KEVOGU-395029 format. One line per 5 residues: their letters; for each residue x, y, z of N, C-alpha, C, O. Coordinates in steps of 0.02 Angstrom, whole numbers, plus 50000, padded with zeros to 5 digits. Example, Ala and Ser with C-alpha at 12.3 -4.5 7.8 and 13.67 -1.06 7.14 Angstrom:
BEGIN
AS) 50660 49716 50390 50615 49775 50390 50660 49835 50390 50712 49834 50423; 50642 49888 50354 50684 49947 50357 50645 50002 50394 50670 50057 50402
END
This chain:
BEGIN
MTRKE) 49137 50761 50622 49112 50693 50614 49097 50663 50682 49133 50674 50731; 49045 50626 50684 49027 50593 50747 49066 50529 50754 49100 50506 50708; 49062 50501 50814 49097 50438 50828 49074 50382 50782 49114 50340 50760; 49009 50381 50767 48981 50330 50723 49008 50336 50652 49022 50286 50620; 49016 50397 50628 49043 50408 50561 49117 50387 50557 49138 50359 50507
WLFAA) 49155 50401 50610 49225 50380 50612 49231 50304 50611 49274 50276 50577; 49188 50271 50649 49188 50198 50651 49171 50170 50582 49203 50123 50559; 49121 50198 50549 49103 50176 50482 49161 50186 50433 49175 50142 50392; 49194 50242 50436 49251 50256 50392 49309 50208 50406 49342 50185 50359; 49321 50193 50469 49375 50147 50486 49360 50076 50462 49404 50042 50435
ILTFI) 49298 50054 50470 49279 49987 50447 49283 49983 50371 49308 49933 50344; 49259 50033 50337 49262 50034 50264 49334 50034 50240 49350 50001 50191; 49378 50072 50273 49449 50073 50254 49480 50004 50266 49519 49981 50224; 49465 49972 50322 49492 49906 50337 49469 49855 50284 49510 49814 50262; 49406 49857 50266 49380 49810 50216 49414 49821 50148 49431 49774 50113
TIAAW) 49424 49884 50130 49457 49900 50067 49529 49874 50066 49549 49844 50017; 49566 49886 50119 49636 49864 50122 49639 49787 50123 49682 49758 50090; 49596 49755 50160 49595 49682 50163 49580 49652 50095 49612 49604 50074; 49531 49680 50059 49514 49656 49992 49573 49667 49945 49588 49623 49903; 49606 49724 49950 49664 49739 49908 49719 49686 49918 49746 49661 49870
VIFDI) 49734 49671 49981 49787 49622 49996 49767 49553 49971 49808 49518 49942; 49705 49533 49983 49683 49466 49962 49685 49459 49885 49709 49409 49860; 49660 49510 49849 49661 49506 49776 49732 49508 49749 49746 49477 49698; 49777 49545 49782 49846 49546 49760 49879 49478 49769 49917 49457 49726; 49865 49445 49824 49892 49378 49836 49865 49329 49784 49903 49289 49756
LHTRA) 49800 49332 49771 49770 49287 49721 49799 49300 49651 49811 49253 49613; 49810 49363 49635 49838 49381 49569 49910 49355 49563 49929 49330 49510; 49949 49361 49616 50018 49338 49615 50021 49262 49607 50064 49237 49571; 49978 49227 49641 49978 49153 49637 49954 49129 49569 49973 49074 49549; 49914 49168 49534 49885 49147 49470 49932 49160 49411 49918 49136 49356
QVEIP) 49986 49195 49421 50031 49209 49366 50063 49144 49342 50082 49102 49382; 50069 49139 49277 50095 49078 49246 50171 49082 49241 50199 49133 49222; 50203 49027 49259 50276 49023 49252 50292 48993 49184 50257 48948 49160; 50346 49017 49154 50368 48991 49089 50409 48928 49101 50456 48929 49141; 50393 48873 49067 50432 48811 49075 50504 48822 49054 50518 48863 49009
PKIQE) 50552 48786 49084 50623 48796 49069 50639 48784 48995 50682 48818 48967; 50606 48736 48963 50619 48722 48892 50603 48782 48848 50641 48800 48804; 50546 48813 48861 50526 48872 48823 50571 48931 48840 50587 48972 48797; 50592 48936 48902 50636 48990 48923 50702 48988 48883 50729 49040 48866; 50727 48928 48870 50789 48922 48831 50778 48947 48759 50822 48978 48730
VIEPI) 50719 48932 48731 50705 48950 48662 50698 49026 48654 50718 49053 48603; 50670 49060 48704 50657 49131 48696 50713 49176 48723 50704 49236 48727; 50769 49147 48742 50825 49188 48764 50850 49231 48706 50851 49208 48649; 50870 49293 48721 50891 49337 48666 50956 49313 48634 50998 49282 48666; 50962 49327 48570 51022 49310 48532 51075 49362 48546 51060 49421 48556
SPDFN) 51137 49341 48548 51192 49386 48560 51197 49438 48504 51196 49420 48445; 51203 49502 48521 51206 49553 48470 51276 49559 48437 51284 49597 48389; 51325 49523 48463 51392 49526 48435 51394 49488 48368 51373 49430 48364; 51419 49522 48317 51421 49493 48250 51494 49476 48234 51536 49520 48233; 51507 49412 48223 51575 49390 48210 51587 49391 48134 51562 49349 48097
TEDL) 51627 49440 48112 51640 49446 48040 51693 49396 48015 51698 49384 47955; 51732 49369 48060 51783 49320 48041 51752 49255 48015 51781 49223 47971; 51695 49236 48040 51661 49176 48018 51636 49182 47946 51628 49132 47911; 51623 49242 47925 51599 49252 47856 51656 49246 47808 51646 49252 47747
END
């Protein structure tokens, strides 16, 4: 490979990595957080079954 081809490959690699990082940051910031009220409602129920109450 010539020097020009190495430079082109390095620039293309840099652009690819920079785009990957930027899109990953944007994706992370866009994720929706669950409000605390809804979080309480969707908590799993205890699997322990109390037979004495029956």
